[in-house]
C-alpha positions, 0 to 999 in steps of 0.5 A, a space after each residue: 500500500 502506498 502511504 500518503 505524504 502526511 503518513 510519511 511525514 508522521 513516520 519521519 517525526 516518529 523516527 526522531 522521537 525514537 532516536 531522541 526521546 525513547 532510545 536514550 531513556 529506555 535503559 533508565 525505564 528498565 532500571 526503574 522498572 516503570 512505564 516510560 511516561 515521558 515518552 508517552 507524553 511526547 508520543 501523544 503530542 505527535 498524535 500517536 495515541 490517535 492514529 486510527 481514531 476517526 477525524 470527527 472524534 479528534 483522530 488522524 484516521 490513518 492506515 494500518 500500514 502506517 501504524 505498522 511502520 510506526 510500530 517498527 520504528 518505535 520497536 527499534 528503540 524499545 519493545 515495551 514502550 511501543 507495546 504500551 503506547 499501541 495498547 492505549 492507542 488501540 483502546 482509543 480507537 476501539 472506544 471511538 468506533 464501538 462505544 456509545 458516543 456519550 460513553 466514548 466522550 468521557 474517555 477519549 480526550 484523556 486517552 488521546 492526551 496520554 493522561 490515562 492509559 488503556 489496556 485490553 483484558 483477555 488473559 487470565 491466570 488460568 486462561 491464556 491462549 484459550 480465550 474461550 476458556 475465560 472464567 471472569 463472569 458477568 452476571 445480569 443485574 438491574 440496569 447492567 452487569 456485575 463482573 467478578 474474576 481476575 485478569 493477568 499478563 495484561 499490557 499496561 495493567 500496572 497503571 491503565 484504568 481504561 479497560 476493554 474487558 471480556 467476560 463470560 455471561 453464560 458459563 460453559 458456553 465457550 465463545 458464544 457467551 463472552 461479552 465485551 465491557 468498558 471497565 473504569 479502574 477508578 471505580 469501586 470493585 476494581 482491585 489492581 495487583 502489583 506490577 509483575 516483576 519480570 526479567 526485563 521489558 518493564 516499560 510494557 507495564 505488565 500486570 493484572 487486577 481483580 474485579 469484585 462485584 464491579 458494576 457496569 451499566 448497559 451503556 458500557 457494554 461494547 459487544 454483547 454475547 455472540 459478537 464479542 468473541 469474533 470481534 476480539 479474534 479479529 483484532 488479533 490479526 492486527 496485533 500479530 502484524 504490528 508485533 511482527 513489525 516491532 520484531 523487524 524494528 529490533 533487528 533493524 536497530 541491532 543491525 545498524 548498531 553492529 554495522 557502525 561498530 564494525 566500521 570503527 572497531 579493528 581486529 588483527 590490523 583491519 576493521 571488523 567489516 573487512 573480515 568475511 565471516 563478520 560481514 556474512 553474519 550481518 548480510 544474513 541478518 539483513 536478508 532475513 529482515 528484508 523478507 520479514 518486512 515484506 511479509 509485514 507489509 503484505 499482512 498490513 495491506 490485507 488489513 487495510 483492504 478489509 480482507 481476511 488477514 489471519 493467515 498473512 498475520 500469523 505467518 508474519 508474526 511466526 517468522 518475524 519473531 523467530 528471525 528476531 530470536 535468531 538474529 539478535 543473539 548473532 548480532 550481539 555476538 558480532 559486537 563482542 563484549 561491547 554489546 553488553 553495554 547498557 547504551 546498546 539495545 541488545 539486552 533489552 531487545 533479546 528480552 523483547 523478542 522473547 516477549 514477542 514470541 508469546 503475546 497474541 498467540 505463541 509460535 505453537 498456536 500460530 503454527 496450528 492456526 496456519 495449518 488450520 487455514 491451509 486445510 480449509 483453503 
């Protein structure tokens, strides 16, 4: 898909943000184990929290292909920061599209300005990839629903308080009974758990929360039973595509750093870049990166066209995350001990690639999805 001049200009401004704001602070955010609010504020000022919000609701209404390229650029600076930003952007776009206008207007200004963070709550302590197996319940009450249950492993949940949450209205009915609700974390009945202590990528804000007789009104139902399950699965194609793009971004930045180092560092009397074995390592990474970028572009174009992108998205994420997990260690090795320095992105990106292989469908689930589509083709 050909991007517009406005989209290309925004990508350029995003690259400056990644270079001047996100990358210099990412290591500190990790040391402090927190979401990078300084970066989120700068991103909001660029309009990155309203990428796909309609123009008549204060958004930019840009293409998914533009979003994917922005994800790659920011992913090269920090995976966790990018996931945090995109998840808030996703909630803003979803409320603009699916919430009642009188409900959306309560939250959109704060989400767009970066004053509040958003998250999507699907995963539970006992239900990760098995979405149909969620046990958080929604029980009818006068004028609305009461929610009870727990969510875990949620991006931004350490601080987000504008939540699109999925719950089961008819236990035992699997996907048929699942409904989607807007939950406000400032209300009674929302109990936030401490942020998860992870091996890295704390800027993603991973955490969980419990709902204890939390009440939502009928106006805050985003998708009734019978619609929510399909809607949620449809959004996963977009998530898989931008995660693949972020994986490409991490490898692209590692490749840039390694190539620059190879021109400056000498070994046995000549620059590293003049050693054949060293050059081949970078050439292989560049070639795999180019192939994965084409797969991301193909999946993004299908999403923009409104066609079924489940195969293209699954294949792009499977191969891009595997490429990142293979090439990031190889590029780190090409740096030698220098790659261990905090100023370089290798350690953060290695954890980022591991996270990417889990979220929105593990590699094993993607293989099963690809195989299922192949059987019905």
